N, C-alpha and C positions, 0 to 999 in steps of 0.2 A: 179303331178303339182293340187294344190287345188284350183277347180272352183266355184265361186257361180254364181249360176244361179238366173233371178228375171223375175217375167212377171205379170204384172199390167192392162195389154190392156184391158181385158174386165173385168165382174163383177168378177170371180175369181181372186184372188191374188194368187202366190207362188213364195216360195224360196227354193231355193235346193243347198247343199252343198256336193260337190262332189271331190272324188279323183282319177281323171283322167277318167274312165268310170265308177268307182262305186260309186255307190248312198250313202253318210254317212248319209244324213238327208233332208227329205223336210217337210215344214211348208205349209199348204194352207186354204186357207179361202176362203166360200166362204158364205158371208154376205153382200153382196152389194158392190157401189163402193165407201167406206172408206179410200182407198188404201192412201192418204195424212195422216191420222191417225193412218196405222195398217202396212205399208210397213215396213218401218225402226225398226220397234217393230221385226216385223216378222225376220228381216236381224241378228238385236240384240241376239235374242231367239236361233236362229238356232248357230251363232259363240259361245255362251256362253256356250254352250252344250259342246261345242269340246274345251272349253276355249283357243278359238281363238280371234284376232283381225284382222280388214281390211287388216293390214299390212301382213296378217299370208297368203294371198288369191294370187294365182299368175295370174288369170286372173278372171275379170269380164264380164257375160255375160247377156244379157237383149234383149227384146222380141221388137224392135224399131218399131213395128208397120207393118201392117194397128192394126187399134184398137179402141177404145174409145179413142178421143183425150187427153181428160184428163189423162186418165190411161196411156197411153203411154207418155206421158210428165213428168207423177211421176216415171216413171221404170227407164227412161232414165236420168232423173235427179239425180235419187238416183244412179245408175251406174256413171257416172259422177262422183258425188260427192266421192264415195267411192275409185275411180282409182285416181282420182288426188291426194287424201289425202295420198294415201300408193303408188303412183306413179308408179302403173303397167296398164298395158296394159287391154283393153277391147273388146267386140264383139258385135255389135247388127245384133241381128237374126230375119229375117221375122218371126211375129207371126204364120201367116199361116203355113210357112215349123216345126216349133217346134209341132203345132196342129197335123201334118201330121206324124210327128214323133213317136207322141201315138200310133199309129197303125203298125211301122216298123216291128212289129211281123208277119203280115199276108200278105201274097202274092195277089195282084193286083192293082187296080187303088183306088188311095185315094183324097177325095175330102174335106178340111176344108173349113166350111162356116162359117163366122162371122154375125151379122146382123150389115148392115150398113145402117141401117135406109132409109129411102124416098123409100123404093121398091127395094131394092138392098140388094146385099151381097156381102163381101170382100171371093174373093175366089181364089184358085190355084188348080193343078193337079199335083199329083207324083204318081208313079210306083214304088211300093215294090216291093222285090225279097224274102222276107223275111227276110232280112238281112240290106240291106240300100236302103236309097229311090234315084230316080232320079225324079229329076224336069220336067216336060212335059209342063207345061205354066208359066207364070208369074202373080205374083197376080196381081189381077186387080178387081173393085167393077163393077158388072155388076148384071141384073137383073135374078130373078128365074128360069124367062123363057128362056133368054139368056143361061143361065148355061144348064138348062135342055135339049136345044137345041144342045150347042157343047159336053154334054159328052155321049149323046144317039147315037153319031155317033159310039162311041168305040163299041157300043155292047155289054158291059159287067156288070157286077152289080157294085155298087161301094161301098165302104165305105164312109160314112161321117163323121166331127165329128166337133166340134165347137159348138158355142152357137147360132149360125142358124141351128143346125140340125134340129129342130122343124119345124119352120116355112118353111123350105125348102122341106124337106121331104113327107110334108103335101100337097105344090104345087106341086110336079112332076106329070108330065103327059106322059113322054117320055121313063123315065131313072127308070133302078130298083133299089134298093139298100139292101146293108148286113147290119143289125142291128148291132151295137154294144153297150159293157156296158158305163155305165154313168160313171166312170171315165175316159173314152178315149174321153169323148167329152170338157173337160173343159183346159186352160190351165197346163202348167206343167214346173215349174223350171229344173226341172232334163232335158227334153227335148231340151231345152234352154243350158243349159250346155252342152250339147252332142254335138249340132251341131255347136257351138262357139267350143268346143276342136277342133273338125275336120278342124273348119276354122282357129283357130290357128296355128294347125300342117302345112296345107298349106301356113302360112304367111300371114293372113287377117286378124291378130289383128289390133286395132287404137288405137291413146292414147283418153284420155278422151276428148279432143277438137274436136278431127274427129269425134267420135260418133253422129251422125244426126238420128233425126227422119222420117219413113215414112208414111203417113198419109194417097197417095194415089189421095185425091183429097183434095178442099180446107175445114177447118172448117167453122164451121156457122156465125163465127162472119166477118171473110173472104168473104164469100159469100154475108153475110148483107152489106158490104163494097162496093162492086163491085155493086151491085144491087142499091146502094145511089148514087154513082158517075155516073151509068147509066140514073137514074131518073134527076140528076141535069145537064145533058148534054142535 
């Protein structure tokens, strides 16, 4: 099965082409939030290198949140468009789950963290046995102090990953952590594709119309609208 994995949920954008579990190509850019300009050309470049078109892809995988509201929308819209045009299934993958998969080869607790602004991080907790991940907590937006309290209770060193790595580890007061390689901190289209492949085999693929985004909290525009409505009352 040929899988195209897309992640544009943060500053880094990544597109990967896989044949089942085998990585064929991965194109990653870390040049800022320009995904509206670069993501589709990245997809086209990966496909062109293998003389493929979207119709040759069997499954479209995309990180559907949490993350940058704009980045998530761009990634999901791209996957939906490709799936619709080729009449192929797709799978939405938690950005945090995909980040944790970057560290699936280690044994222990893995805590992906993404900068959610407003003194919060998007986070979840997973345990790896060195080959697979087990989810411990659901995705959430919480303060770093709350996270510190929660994970310190496990009494273990933690592996962190994600663009919230620096702000998280610098603020920890109760929890010790194990440093990881720079490349393991960022989004990976390969990780997205592998989680999606497992979901597909479990019967959890969707159509393009069923693919939705997961923000965890209202966007800034929605918050401002609610505040205006409160003031009007």
